[in-house]
N, C-alpha and C positions, 0 to 999 in steps of 0.2 A: 496577642501575637497572631499575625496573619499566616495561614498555612500555605506553603508553596505547593502549587499543583505539579504533579509528576508529569514529565514530558510524554511518557508512554504508559499505557495501562499494562497490567500483567498479561492480559490476553493478547495485546499487540506484541509484547516481547516473546510470548510463547509461540505465536504465529511465525514471527521472524526466525526464531530458533528452529522451528520445525522445517521451514523452507530451506534454511541453510543446511540443516542436517540431511535432508533428502537430496540436496544438490551434491553434498560431499559423498553421500552413500552411493548415488547413481553415477557420479562423475560427469553429469550433464546438467545444463541449465534446466531448472524446473519449468520456467516460462520462457520458451525459446521463440521470441517473436522475430519476424523478418525485419522490422524497424523498431525504433524506440516506442513509437505510438502503438504499434501492434503488440509489443511486449506488455505495455501498460494495460491495454485492453484485455489481454489474457489474464493478467493479475486481477483486474477489476471484476472479471466474470466470476472469479473464485471468491474474492474477499469483499466485493461491492465497490461501487465508485465513491471515492471520498467526497465529502461536502462540509460546509461550515458547521452543521449540526454535530457531526461526529469528530471533526478535526477543526477546532477553532482557528480561524485565520487562513483556512485553506484557500479561499478565493483570492486572497491577497498575495499568494506565493507567485514568484515569477514563472511564466510558462503555463499558468492554469487557464489561459484563454482558449486552449484546445477544447473543443466540445466533444467529450467522450460520450459514448452510449451509456446511459445510466443503468447500472446493474445493481440489483438489491442483494 
């Protein structure tokens, strides 16, 4: 029987939970960008820029043509 791959790892779920908890606690956006692209850049500075190695199929998602600065 083939094992199904989980859509998110435990660490990804924990990261998202922490971000949501801090947003609720402070009553402010944690990554408050001036534009959507600016907000994504702020997130990528903290968590790293996604790529196909860590997110299978990332480059095929709609809108990924934007060239973000690569953060590790």
